[in-house]
C-alpha positions as CSV (number, residue, x, y, z in Angstrom):
1,X,55.8,-81.6,-59.9
2,X,53.8,-84.7,-59.7
3,X,50.1,-84.7,-60.7
4,X,48.4,-87.9,-59.8
5,X,45.0,-88.3,-61.4
6,X,43.6,-91.6,-60.3
7,X,42.1,-93.0,-57.1
8,X,44.3,-94.5,-54.4
9,X,44.9,-98.1,-55.2
10,X,44.3,-97.6,-59.0
11,X,47.9,-97.2,-60.0
12,X,49.1,-94.0,-58.5
13,X,52.6,-93.8,-57.1
14,X,52.4,-93.4,-53.3
15,X,54.7,-90.8,-51.7
16,X,58.1,-92.1,-50.7
17,X,58.6,-89.5,-47.9
18,X,56.4,-87.7,-45.4
19,X,54.4,-84.8,-46.7
20,X,52.4,-81.7,-45.7
21,X,48.9,-82.1,-47.1
22,X,46.0,-79.8,-47.7
23,X,42.6,-81.1,-48.9
24,X,39.7,-79.5,-50.6
25,X,37.8,-79.0,-53.8
26,X,39.8,-75.8,-54.3
27,X,37.5,-74.5,-57.1
28,X,38.9,-71.1,-58.0
29,X,41.9,-71.4,-55.7
30,X,40.8,-68.2,-53.9
31,X,42.6,-66.4,-51.1
32,X,41.2,-68.8,-48.5
33,X,42.7,-71.7,-50.4
34,X,45.9,-69.8,-50.7
35,X,45.9,-69.4,-46.9
36,X,45.9,-73.2,-46.6
37,X,48.8,-73.5,-49.0
38,X,50.7,-70.8,-47.2
39,X,50.4,-72.6,-43.9
40,X,51.2,-76.0,-45.5
41,X,54.4,-74.5,-46.9
42,X,55.3,-73.2,-43.4
43,X,54.9,-76.6,-41.9
44,X,56.7,-78.3,-44.8
45,X,59.7,-76.0,-44.5
46,X,60.2,-76.9,-40.8
47,X,60.5,-80.6,-41.7
48,X,61.9,-80.5,-45.2
49,X,58.6,-81.9,-46.6
50,X,56.9,-81.6,-49.9
51,X,53.5,-79.9,-50.0
52,X,50.7,-82.0,-51.6
53,X,47.3,-80.5,-52.5
54,X,44.5,-83.1,-52.7
55,X,41.5,-82.1,-54.8
56,X,38.5,-83.8,-56.5
57,X,37.3,-84.1,-60.0
58,X,34.5,-84.0,-60.8
59,X,33.0,-81.7,-58.2
60,X,31.4,-84.0,-55.6
61,X,27.9,-82.4,-56.0
62,X,28.0,-83.2,-59.7
63,X,28.1,-86.9,-58.8
64,X,25.0,-87.0,-56.6
65,X,22.9,-84.1,-57.9
66,X,24.1,-83.0,-61.4
67,X,21.2,-80.5,-61.6
68,X,22.5,-78.8,-58.5
69,X,26.2,-78.9,-59.4
70,X,27.8,-75.4,-59.0
71,X,29.1,-73.5,-62.0
72,X,32.9,-74.1,-61.9
73,X,35.3,-71.2,-61.6
74,X,38.2,-73.3,-62.9
75,X,38.5,-76.5,-64.8
76,X,40.8,-79.2,-63.4
77,X,43.8,-78.2,-65.6
78,X,43.6,-74.6,-64.5
79,X,43.0,-75.6,-60.9
80,X,46.2,-77.7,-60.9
81,X,48.1,-74.7,-62.4
82,X,46.8,-72.3,-59.8
83,X,47.5,-74.8,-56.9
84,X,51.1,-75.0,-58.1
85,X,51.4,-71.2,-58.3
86,X,49.9,-71.0,-54.7
87,X,52.7,-73.3,-53.4
88,X,51.8,-77.0,-54.0
89,X,54.8,-79.1,-55.0
90,X,52.5,-81.9,-56.0
91,X,48.7,-82.2,-56.7
92,X,46.7,-85.3,-56.1
93,X,43.5,-85.3,-58.2
94,X,41.1,-87.8,-56.8
95,X,38.6,-89.1,-59.4
96,X,35.5,-88.7,-57.2
97,X,32.7,-91.2,-57.8
98,X,30.0,-93.0,-55.8
99,X,32.4,-95.6,-54.6
100,X,34.7,-93.0,-53.1
101,X,31.7,-91.1,-51.6
102,X,30.9,-94.3,-49.7
103,X,34.3,-94.4,-47.9
104,X,34.0,-93.8,-44.2
105,X,36.1,-90.9,-42.8
106,X,38.5,-93.4,-41.4
107,X,38.9,-95.2,-44.8
108,X,39.4,-91.9,-46.6
109,X,42.1,-90.8,-44.1
110,X,43.8,-94.1,-44.1
111,X,43.9,-94.6,-47.9
112,X,44.7,-91.1,-49.0
113,X,46.6,-89.4,-46.1
114,X,48.4,-92.4,-44.5
115,X,48.9,-95.1,-47.1
116,X,49.2,-92.8,-50.1
117,X,50.8,-89.6,-48.9
118,X,52.4,-90.5,-45.6
119,X,51.1,-87.2,-44.2
120,X,53.0,-85.6,-41.3
121,X,50.8,-82.5,-41.3
122,X,47.3,-81.9,-42.7
123,X,45.8,-78.4,-43.2
124,X,42.1,-77.8,-44.0
125,X,39.5,-75.2,-43.6
126,X,37.7,-75.1,-40.2
127,X,34.4,-76.2,-41.8
128,X,36.1,-79.1,-43.7
129,X,34.0,-82.3,-43.9
130,X,34.8,-85.6,-45.6
131,X,33.8,-89.2,-45.8
132,X,30.4,-90.9,-46.2
133,X,27.6,-88.3,-45.9
134,X,30.2,-85.7,-44.8
135,X,30.3,-87.5,-41.4
136,X,33.9,-86.5,-40.7
137,X,35.1,-83.1,-39.7
138,X,38.2,-81.5,-38.3
139,X,37.7,-83.1,-34.9
140,X,37.3,-86.5,-36.4
141,X,40.4,-86.0,-38.6
142,X,42.5,-84.7,-35.6
143,X,41.6,-87.8,-33.5
144,X,42.5,-90.1,-36.4
145,X,45.7,-88.2,-37.0
146,X,46.7,-88.5,-33.3
147,X,46.5,-92.3,-33.7
148,X,48.3,-92.5,-37.0
149,X,51.1,-90.0,-36.7
150,X,50.0,-86.7,-38.3
151,X,48.9,-83.3,-37.0
152,X,45.8,-81.5,-38.2
153,X,45.1,-77.8,-38.3
154,X,41.7,-76.3,-39.2
155,X,42.0,-72.7,-40.3
156,X,39.5,-69.8,-40.5
157,X,39.3,-68.5,-44.0
158,X,37.8,-65.1,-43.4
159,X,38.5,-61.8,-45.1
160,X,36.8,-58.9,-43.4
161,X,33.3,-59.8,-42.4
162,X,32.7,-62.7,-44.8
163,X,34.3,-66.1,-45.3
164,X,36.4,-66.6,-48.4
165,X,34.6,-69.3,-50.4
166,X,34.0,-70.5,-53.9
167,X,30.3,-70.0,-53.3
168,X,30.9,-66.3,-52.6
169,X,33.0,-65.9,-55.8
170,X,30.3,-67.6,-57.9
171,X,27.6,-65.3,-56.5
172,X,29.7,-62.2,-57.2
173,X,30.7,-63.3,-60.8
174,X,27.0,-64.1,-61.6
175,X,26.1,-60.6,-60.5
176,X,28.8,-59.1,-62.7
177,X,30.7,-57.8,-59.6
178,X,34.1,-58.9,-61.0
179,X,36.2,-56.4,-59.0
180,X,34.7,-57.7,-55.7
181,X,35.2,-61.3,-57.0
182,X,38.9,-60.4,-57.7
183,X,39.2,-59.3,-54.0
184,X,38.3,-62.8,-52.9
185,X,40.2,-64.7,-55.6
186,X,43.4,-62.6,-55.4
187,X,43.3,-62.2,-59.2
188,X,40.7,-61.3,-61.8
189,X,37.9,-63.8,-62.5
190,X,38.3,-65.4,-65.9
191,X,36.8,-67.1,-68.9
192,X,38.9,-69.4,-71.1
193,X,38.2,-70.9,-74.5
194,X,39.2,-71.4,-78.1
195,X,38.4,-68.4,-80.4
196,X,35.6,-69.2,-82.8
197,X,34.3,-67.5,-85.9
198,X,31.4,-65.1,-85.1
199,X,29.1,-63.0,-87.1
200,X,31.9,-60.5,-88.0
201,X,29.7,-57.6,-87.1
202,X,32.3,-56.2,-84.8
203,X,34.8,-56.0,-87.6
204,X,32.2,-54.3,-89.9
205,X,31.6,-51.7,-87.2
206,X,35.3,-51.0,-86.6
207,X,35.6,-53.1,-83.5
208,X,36.8,-56.6,-84.3
209,X,36.4,-59.2,-81.6
210,X,37.8,-62.5,-80.5
211,X,34.9,-64.6,-79.6
212,X,34.7,-67.6,-77.2
213,X,31.6,-69.6,-76.4
214,X,30.1,-69.7,-72.9
215,X,30.0,-73.5,-72.0
216,X,27.4,-74.9,-69.7
217,X,28.4,-75.4,-66.1
218,X,31.1,-72.7,-66.1
219,X,30.9,-69.5,-64.1
220,X,30.7,-66.5,-66.4
221,X,30.1,-62.9,-65.5
222,X,26.5,-61.5,-65.9
223,X,25.6,-60.1,-69.3
224,X,27.2,-56.7,-69.8
225,X,30.4,-54.9,-70.9
226,X,33.7,-55.1,-69.0
227,X,37.2,-53.8,-69.0
228,X,39.4,-56.8,-69.2
229,X,42.7,-58.2,-70.3
230,X,43.2,-61.0,-72.9
231,X,46.0,-63.5,-72.3
232,X,46.9,-65.7,-75.3
233,X,47.7,-69.3,-74.2
234,X,49.0,-70.8,-77.5
235,X,49.7,-70.1,-81.1
236,X,52.0,-67.4,-82.5
237,X,51.0,-64.8,-79.9
238,X,51.4,-67.2,-76.9
239,X,52.4,-65.4,-73.7
240,X,51.1,-62.0,-74.9
241,X,48.5,-60.1,-72.9
242,X,46.5,-57.1,-74.0
243,X,43.8,-54.7,-72.7
244,X,40.3,-55.3,-74.1
245,X,36.7,-54.1,-73.9
246,X,34.6,-57.3,-73.5
247,X,31.0,-58.0,-74.1
248,X,29.2,-60.9,-72.5
249,X,25.8,-61.8,-73.8
250,X,23.9,-62.6,-77.0
251,X,24.0,-59.4,-78.9
252,X,20.4,-58.1,-78.2
253,X,20.7,-55.3,-80.8
254,X,21.0,-58.0,-83.5
255,X,18.6,-60.5,-81.9
256,X,21.4,-62.9,-81.1
257,X,20.6,-66.3,-79.7
258,X,24.0,-67.6,-78.6
259,X,25.7,-66.3,-75.4
260,X,29.4,-65.5,-76.0
261,X,32.3,-63.6,-74.6
262,X,33.5,-61.1,-77.2
263,X,36.8,-59.4,-76.6
264,X,37.8,-56.3,-78.6
265,X,41.6,-55.9,-78.1
266,X,42.4,-52.2,-77.9
267,X,44.4,-50.7,-80.8
268,X,44.9,-54.1,-82.6
269,X,43.0,-54.6,-85.8
270,X,45.7,-56.9,-87.3
271,X,45.0,-60.0,-85.1
272,X,43.9,-63.4,-86.3
273,X,43.2,-65.4,-83.2
274,X,40.8,-68.0,-84.7
275,X,41.4,-71.5,-83.2
276,X,43.7,-69.9,-80.5
277,X,43.1,-70.5,-76.8
278,X,42.7,-67.3,-74.8
279,X,41.9,-66.4,-71.2
280,X,39.8,-63.3,-70.6
281,X,40.5,-61.7,-67.3
282,X,37.7,-59.4,-66.1
283,X,38.8,-56.3,-64.3
284,X,35.7,-54.0,-64.0
285,X,32.1,-53.9,-65.1
286,X,31.3,-50.9,-67.4
287,X,27.6,-51.3,-67.9
288,X,24.8,-53.8,-68.4
289,X,23.7,-55.2,-71.8
290,X,21.5,-52.9,-73.8
291,X,19.6,-53.3,-77.1
292,X,20.2,-50.1,-79.1
293,X,17.7,-48.4,-81.4
294,X,20.3,-47.8,-84.1
295,X,23.7,-48.9,-85.3
296,X,25.0,-45.3,-84.8
297,X,24.0,-45.3,-81.2
298,X,25.7,-48.7,-80.7
299,X,28.9,-47.5,-82.3
300,X,28.9,-44.4,-80.2
301,X,28.5,-46.4,-77.0
302,X,31.3,-48.9,-78.1
303,X,33.6,-45.9,-78.6
304,X,32.8,-44.8,-75.1
305,X,33.3,-48.3,-73.7
306,X,36.8,-48.5,-75.3
307,X,37.9,-45.1,-73.9
308,X,36.7,-46.0,-70.5
309,X,38.5,-49.3,-70.7
310,X,41.6,-47.6,-71.8
311,X,41.4,-45.3,-68.7
312,X,40.7,-48.1,-66.3
313,X,43.5,-50.3,-67.5
314,X,46.1,-47.5,-68.0
């Protein structure tokens, strides 16, 4: 699989054969995005083509209005991984900046789709826009493609009554509606990070946790307690995956100030995951975050959370 990470003309290897291309930001690689990849694979199979997913990093909004940039569902490395799992043979990561934002629709299509990728088919969402001030759309791209030898399809990305979109997933995640977000994503929403040393209160209470920070600009479920699974990405437990009761928040019972994701792996008190990369996959919301009047009341609730998690994930 080829992963090109620079702007056309800045050293990337152009495609040596015609391709089937899909273009988008692809944050989250949700079921709508997967529809684009599925159709691209169908078209590629009929002509013996490779499928190329073209995406952008950073998010275009972050270039023009950093204060309005959306919280990301997936970093670029995870996005590439998911695009590959969804059917992309190659991924073209365009380093989006103000210069690229100034390209006309014709310049973008010529440089990326024609000169770089030799596109034979291009598949996008029906609301796709591109080029300077988003002045190009599916009709613009289709007209250009007719002149330059590639066909264009703009697909509806609806599931039920609402369009599949990264914006919808962000809204659901921010509300803690992780099961509904999973319906749109086609998998559980997730948080990824390196396990850091916490206050060790969980261990003292009989519920040791693996803690990862909540970085700015990353979509994280609303404060509360969740049934989840923890996937270990490196270290001695790499590839293992365990059920966990997970708290998101700042420990209001102890007047915490730092927002964290704290995962208690069920039935494992022997784990040392410090400095290990983990991915927390949120399955269901159990309750909101509460400040308890006593340690005993907190421990009783934690026991109940663990048992409910065990039942949900059985």
